[in-house]
N, CA, C and O atoms as CSV, one atom per row, in Angstrom:
chain,resi,resn,atom,element,x,y,z
A,1,MET,N,N,-3.846,38.978,-2.104
A,1,MET,CA,C,-4.942,39.632,-1.419
A,1,MET,C,C,-5.627,38.608,-0.502
A,1,MET,O,O,-6.046,37.545,-0.961
A,2,SER,N,N,-5.736,38.920,0.753
A,2,SER,CA,C,-6.334,38.022,1.731
A,2,SER,C,C,-7.772,38.434,2.019
A,2,SER,O,O,-8.081,39.622,2.115
A,3,ASN,N,N,-8.640,37.453,2.154
A,3,ASN,CA,C,-10.021,37.748,2.518
A,3,ASN,C,C,-10.347,37.129,3.881
A,3,ASN,O,O,-11.496,36.787,4.156
A,4,LYS,N,N,-9.328,36.990,4.724
A,4,LYS,CA,C,-9.510,36.411,6.046
A,4,LYS,C,C,-10.450,37.280,6.870
A,4,LYS,O,O,-10.264,38.491,6.987
A,5,GLN,N,N,-11.446,36.645,7.429
A,5,GLN,CA,C,-12.381,37.353,8.280
A,5,GLN,C,C,-12.023,37.104,9.737
A,5,GLN,O,O,-11.312,36.155,10.068
A,6,GLN,N,N,-12.525,37.966,10.590
A,6,GLN,CA,C,-12.243,37.867,12.015
A,6,GLN,C,C,-13.495,37.356,12.730
A,6,GLN,O,O,-14.597,37.858,12.506
A,7,THR,N,N,-13.315,36.358,13.587
A,7,THR,CA,C,-14.449,35.859,14.360
A,7,THR,C,C,-14.723,36.802,15.527
A,7,THR,O,O,-13.914,37.675,15.843
A,8,ALA,N,N,-15.867,36.611,16.156
A,8,ALA,CA,C,-16.232,37.444,17.304
A,8,ALA,C,C,-15.245,37.273,18.454
A,8,ALA,O,O,-14.882,38.247,19.115
A,9,VAL,N,N,-14.813,36.040,18.692
A,9,VAL,CA,C,-13.864,35.794,19.781
A,9,VAL,C,C,-12.509,36.421,19.455
A,9,VAL,O,O,-11.856,36.975,20.339
A,10,GLU,N,N,-12.084,36.339,18.200
A,10,GLU,CA,C,-10.831,36.982,17.815
A,10,GLU,C,C,-10.918,38.492,18.000
A,10,GLU,O,O,-9.973,39.123,18.474
A,11,TRP,N,N,-12.052,39.064,17.624
A,11,TRP,CA,C,-12.251,40.505,17.803
A,11,TRP,C,C,-12.159,40.878,19.282
A,11,TRP,O,O,-11.479,41.838,19.645
A,12,LEU,N,N,-12.851,40.111,20.135
A,12,LEU,CA,C,-12.828,40.386,21.574
A,12,LEU,C,C,-11.416,40.256,22.134
A,12,LEU,O,O,-10.975,41.099,22.915
A,13,ALA,N,N,-10.719,39.215,21.740
A,13,ALA,CA,C,-9.347,39.019,22.222
A,13,ALA,C,C,-8.459,40.183,21.810
A,13,ALA,O,O,-7.669,40.678,22.614
A,14,GLU,N,N,-8.582,40.619,20.576
A,14,GLU,CA,C,-7.773,41.744,20.100
A,14,GLU,C,C,-8.129,43.028,20.851
A,14,GLU,O,O,-7.248,43.811,21.208
A,15,THR,N,N,-9.409,43.236,21.083
A,15,THR,CA,C,-9.852,44.420,21.817
A,15,THR,C,C,-9.296,44.409,23.239
A,15,THR,O,O,-8.798,45.426,23.723
A,16,LEU,N,N,-9.381,43.259,23.906
A,16,LEU,CA,C,-8.836,43.146,25.261
A,16,LEU,C,C,-7.325,43.348,25.279
A,16,LEU,O,O,-6.784,44.005,26.168
A,17,ARG,N,N,-6.656,42.773,24.284
A,17,ARG,CA,C,-5.199,42.872,24.242
A,17,ARG,C,C,-4.744,44.322,24.161
A,17,ARG,O,O,-3.768,44.707,24.805
A,18,PHE,N,N,-5.448,45.126,23.373
A,18,PHE,CA,C,-5.042,46.526,23.212
A,18,PHE,C,C,-5.591,47.419,24.322
A,18,PHE,O,O,-4.959,48.412,24.681
A,19,ALA,N,N,-6.759,47.080,24.871
A,19,ALA,CA,C,-7.386,47.939,25.874
A,19,ALA,C,C,-6.885,47.649,27.282
A,19,ALA,O,O,-6.712,48.565,28.086
A,20,ASN,N,N,-6.651,46.375,27.580
A,20,ASN,CA,C,-6.301,46.008,28.948
A,20,ASN,C,C,-5.376,44.791,28.914
A,20,ASN,O,O,-5.831,43.652,29.025
A,21,LYS,N,N,-4.108,45.036,28.764
A,21,LYS,CA,C,-3.141,43.940,28.624
A,21,LYS,C,C,-3.114,43.025,29.837
A,21,LYS,O,O,-2.874,41.824,29.708
A,22,GLY,N,N,-3.357,43.586,31.011
A,22,GLY,CA,C,-3.369,42.767,32.222
A,22,GLY,C,C,-4.512,41.768,32.218
A,22,GLY,O,O,-4.325,40.593,32.533
A,23,LEU,N,N,-5.695,42.244,31.858
A,23,LEU,CA,C,-6.860,41.359,31.795
A,23,LEU,C,C,-6.673,40.316,30.703
A,23,LEU,O,O,-7.018,39.149,30.886
A,24,TYR,N,N,-6.126,40.738,29.565
A,24,TYR,CA,C,-5.863,39.797,28.475
A,24,TYR,C,C,-4.919,38.690,28.947
A,24,TYR,O,O,-5.148,37.512,28.670
A,25,ALA,N,N,-3.873,39.066,29.651
A,25,ALA,CA,C,-2.904,38.079,30.141
A,25,ALA,C,C,-3.564,37.097,31.112
A,25,ALA,O,O,-3.282,35.899,31.080
A,26,GLU,N,N,-4.441,37.614,31.973
A,26,GLU,CA,C,-5.142,36.753,32.927
A,26,GLU,C,C,-6.083,35.784,32.228
A,26,GLU,O,O,-6.276,34.659,32.689
A,27,MET,N,N,-6.660,36.208,31.136
A,27,MET,CA,C,-7.687,35.418,30.452
A,27,MET,C,C,-7.152,34.658,29.239
A,27,MET,O,O,-7.935,34.089,28.478
A,28,TYR,N,N,-5.840,34.638,29.049
A,28,TYR,CA,C,-5.242,34.053,27.856
A,28,TYR,C,C,-5.724,32.620,27.594
A,28,TYR,O,O,-6.122,32.297,26.475
A,29,GLU,N,N,-5.690,31.770,28.611
A,29,GLU,CA,C,-6.116,30.378,28.429
A,29,GLU,C,C,-7.598,30.283,28.111
A,29,GLU,O,O,-8.003,29.477,27.274
A,30,ASP,N,N,-8.420,31.110,28.781
A,30,ASP,CA,C,-9.855,31.119,28.500
A,30,ASP,C,C,-10.137,31.583,27.073
A,30,ASP,O,O,-11.020,31.052,26.400
A,31,ILE,N,N,-9.385,32.571,26.626
A,31,ILE,CA,C,-9.557,33.078,25.262
A,31,ILE,C,C,-9.201,31.997,24.251
A,31,ILE,O,O,-9.920,31.804,23.270
A,32,ASP,N,N,-8.108,31.297,24.479
A,32,ASP,CA,C,-7.729,30.203,23.574
A,32,ASP,C,C,-8.791,29.111,23.544
A,32,ASP,O,O,-9.095,28.568,22.482
A,33,GLN,N,N,-9.355,28.790,24.702
A,33,GLN,CA,C,-10.406,27.776,24.762
A,33,GLN,C,C,-11.642,28.264,24.006
A,33,GLN,O,O,-12.266,27.488,23.282
A,34,ALA,N,N,-11.998,29.526,24.165
A,34,ALA,CA,C,-13.152,30.085,23.457
A,34,ALA,C,C,-12.925,30.069,21.949
A,34,ALA,O,O,-13.848,29.795,21.183
A,35,LYS,N,N,-11.701,30.361,21.524
A,35,LYS,CA,C,-11.384,30.310,20.089
A,35,LYS,C,C,-11.562,28.899,19.542
A,35,LYS,O,O,-12.102,28.715,18.451
A,36,GLU,N,N,-11.110,27.907,20.299
A,36,GLU,CA,C,-11.248,26.520,19.849
A,36,GLU,C,C,-12.715,26.102,19.794
A,36,GLU,O,O,-13.133,25.444,18.841
A,37,LEU,N,N,-13.499,26.476,20.801
A,37,LEU,CA,C,-14.924,26.159,20.791
A,37,LEU,C,C,-15.621,26.818,19.605
A,37,LEU,O,O,-16.445,26.197,18.933
A,38,GLU,N,N,-15.285,28.077,19.356
A,38,GLU,CA,C,-15.885,28.792,18.227
A,38,GLU,C,C,-15.497,28.128,16.903
A,38,GLU,O,O,-16.321,28.012,15.996
A,39,LYS,N,N,-14.255,27.699,16.801
A,39,LYS,CA,C,-13.798,27.000,15.590
A,39,LYS,C,C,-14.632,25.752,15.351
A,39,LYS,O,O,-15.081,25.505,14.231
A,40,GLN,N,N,-14.841,24.963,16.402
A,40,GLN,CA,C,-15.626,23.739,16.267
A,40,GLN,C,C,-17.075,24.048,15.881
A,40,GLN,O,O,-17.673,23.317,15.092
A,41,GLN,N,N,-17.638,25.122,16.430
A,41,GLN,CA,C,-19.004,25.518,16.068
A,41,GLN,C,C,-19.096,25.915,14.602
A,41,GLN,O,O,-20.050,25.548,13.916
A,42,ILE,N,N,-18.114,26.657,14.122
A,42,ILE,CA,C,-18.114,27.085,12.722
A,42,ILE,C,C,-17.976,25.876,11.798
A,42,ILE,O,O,-18.673,25.778,10.788
A,43,ILE,N,N,-17.086,24.969,12.141
A,43,ILE,CA,C,-16.918,23.756,11.333
A,43,ILE,C,C,-18.208,22.948,11.328
A,43,ILE,O,O,-18.636,22.471,10.277
A,44,GLY,N,N,-18.832,22.789,12.490
A,44,GLY,CA,C,-20.088,22.052,12.581
A,44,GLY,C,C,-21.197,22.685,11.760
A,44,GLY,O,O,-21.955,21.984,11.090
A,45,ALA,N,N,-21.295,23.993,11.807
A,45,ALA,CA,C,-22.324,24.689,11.032
A,45,ALA,C,C,-22.083,24.511,9.540
A,45,ALA,O,O,-23.027,24.315,8.775
A,46,HIS,N,N,-20.839,24.578,9.131
A,46,HIS,CA,C,-20.510,24.395,7.715
A,46,HIS,C,C,-20.862,22.977,7.263
A,46,HIS,O,O,-21.452,22.786,6.200
A,47,LEU,N,N,-20.498,21.996,8.072
A,47,LEU,CA,C,-20.813,20.607,7.733
A,47,LEU,C,C,-22.325,20.383,7.669
A,47,LEU,O,O,-22.813,19.664,6.797
A,48,THR,N,N,-23.055,20.992,8.584
A,48,THR,CA,C,-24.518,20.871,8.558
A,48,THR,C,C,-25.053,21.426,7.252
A,48,THR,O,O,-25.961,20.843,6.659
A,49,GLY,N,N,-24.512,22.529,6.801
A,49,GLY,CA,C,-24.934,23.114,5.539
A,49,GLY,C,C,-24.629,22.219,4.354
A,49,GLY,O,O,-25.390,22.188,3.387
A,50,LEU,N,N,-23.529,21.496,4.417
A,50,LEU,CA,C,-23.183,20.578,3.333
A,50,LEU,C,C,-24.056,19.327,3.355
A,50,LEU,O,O,-24.439,18.807,2.307
A,51,ILE,N,N,-24.359,18.858,4.538
A,51,ILE,CA,C,-25.110,17.610,4.681
A,51,ILE,C,C,-26.613,17.824,4.476
A,51,ILE,O,O,-27.298,16.946,3.950
A,52,HIS,N,N,-27.122,18.979,4.886
A,52,HIS,CA,C,-28.566,19.220,4.851
A,52,HIS,C,C,-28.946,20.445,4.011
A,52,HIS,O,O,-29.680,21.306,4.496
A,53,PRO,N,N,-28.468,20.545,2.767
A,53,PRO,CA,C,-28.772,21.755,1.994
A,53,PRO,C,C,-30.259,21.912,1.680
A,53,PRO,O,O,-30.756,23.038,1.634
A,54,LEU,N,N,-30.976,20.818,1.465
A,54,LEU,CA,C,-32.404,20.927,1.161
A,54,LEU,C,C,-33.186,21.446,2.360
A,54,LEU,O,O,-34.088,22.270,2.207
A,55,GLU,N,N,-32.846,20.968,3.547
A,55,GLU,CA,C,-33.501,21.455,4.753
A,55,GLU,C,C,-33.219,22.934,4.967
A,55,GLU,O,O,-34.107,23.692,5.356
A,56,MET,N,N,-31.988,23.339,4.713
A,56,MET,CA,C,-31.635,24.744,4.891
A,56,MET,C,C,-32.379,25.622,3.887
A,56,MET,O,O,-32.833,26.712,4.235
A,57,GLU,N,N,-32.509,25.158,2.648
A,57,GLU,CA,C,-33.230,25.927,1.638
A,57,GLU,C,C,-34.701,26.014,2.015
A,57,GLU,O,O,-35.319,27.067,1.858
A,58,ALA,N,N,-35.271,24.917,2.512
A,58,ALA,CA,C,-36.663,24.932,2.939
A,58,ALA,C,C,-36.864,25.902,4.095
A,58,ALA,O,O,-37.861,26.622,4.133
A,59,THR,N,N,-35.933,25.928,5.029
A,59,THR,CA,C,-36.018,26.864,6.156
A,59,THR,C,C,-35.951,28.298,5.666
A,59,THR,O,O,-36.702,29.154,6.133
A,60,LYS,N,N,-35.051,28.562,4.724
A,60,LYS,CA,C,-34.924,29.905,4.170
A,60,LYS,C,C,-36.222,30.321,3.469
A,60,LYS,O,O,-36.678,31.454,3.623
A,61,GLN,N,N,-36.799,29.423,2.719
A,61,GLN,CA,C,-38.053,29.727,2.025
A,61,GLN,C,C,-39.184,29.943,3.020
A,61,GLN,O,O,-40.025,30.820,2.820
A,62,ALA,N,N,-39.215,29.150,4.097
A,62,ALA,CA,C,-40.250,29.318,5.112
A,62,ALA,C,C,-40.109,30.668,5.808
A,62,ALA,O,O,-41.111,31.335,6.067
A,63,GLU,N,N,-38.895,31.075,6.110
A,63,GLU,CA,C,-38.672,32.389,6.720
A,63,GLU,C,C,-39.097,33.502,5.779
A,63,GLU,O,O,-39.708,34.482,6.203
A,64,GLN,N,N,-38.774,33.350,4.499
A,64,GLN,CA,C,-39.159,34.361,3.522
A,64,GLN,C,C,-40.687,34.457,3.446
A,64,GLN,O,O,-41.239,35.557,3.410
A,65,TYR,N,N,-41.368,33.310,3.421
A,65,TYR,CA,C,-42.832,33.301,3.398
A,65,TYR,C,C,-43.386,34.017,4.628
A,65,TYR,O,O,-44.288,34.846,4.509
A,66,TYR,N,N,-42.851,33.703,5.803
A,66,TYR,CA,C,-43.320,34.332,7.029
A,66,TYR,C,C,-43.122,35.843,6.966
A,66,TYR,O,O,-44.038,36.610,7.261
A,67,ASN,N,N,-41.930,36.258,6.582
A,67,ASN,CA,C,-41.641,37.694,6.529
A,67,ASN,C,C,-42.543,38.413,5.539
A,67,ASN,O,O,-43.014,39.516,5.818
A,68,GLU,N,N,-42.784,37.808,4.402
A,68,GLU,CA,C,-43.633,38.442,3.397
A,68,GLU,C,C,-45.104,38.439,3.809
A,68,GLU,O,O,-45.846,39.356,3.456
A,69,THR,N,N,-45.524,37.433,4.540
A,69,THR,CA,C,-46.939,37.281,4.874
A,69,THR,C,C,-47.307,37.958,6.191
A,69,THR,O,O,-48.352,38.601,6.278
A,70,PHE,N,N,-46.473,37.826,7.209
A,70,PHE,CA,C,-46.847,38.276,8.548
A,70,PHE,C,C,-45.998,39.409,9.104
A,70,PHE,O,O,-46.411,40.064,10.060
A,71,ASN,N,N,-44.853,39.653,8.547
A,71,ASN,CA,C,-43.928,40.616,9.116
A,71,ASN,C,C,-43.883,41.897,8.292
A,71,ASN,O,O,-42.812,42.457,8.057
A,72,GLN,N,N,-45.036,42.348,7.862
A,72,GLN,CA,C,-45.100,43.543,7.030
A,72,GLN,C,C,-45.136,44.784,7.894
A,72,GLN,O,O,-45.766,44.809,8.951
A,73,GLN,N,N,-44.453,45.810,7.428
A,73,GLN,CA,C,-44.446,47.090,8.141
A,73,GLN,C,C,-45.752,47.840,7.832
A,73,GLN,O,O,-46.216,47.824,6.692
A,74,PRO,N,N,-46.347,48.498,8.844
A,74,PRO,CA,C,-47.593,49.246,8.588
A,74,PRO,C,C,-47.377,50.438,7.679
A,74,PRO,O,O,-48.324,51.161,7.373
């Protein structure tokens, strides 16, 4: 059983490939470059989470405080 998820760029590439093969073919190199950039961003975000877990938890708690204190629905 695979739990592979699809990135936004992969979704867009697949959508273009099925909807407009000509445009997909024209943009093939750009799509590959976007996939690589997205990969690096995901890796960087994951590493940041590993390196700075206390900061991330503090940010999450601060957001929760804000939402509970100031972002209440009337």
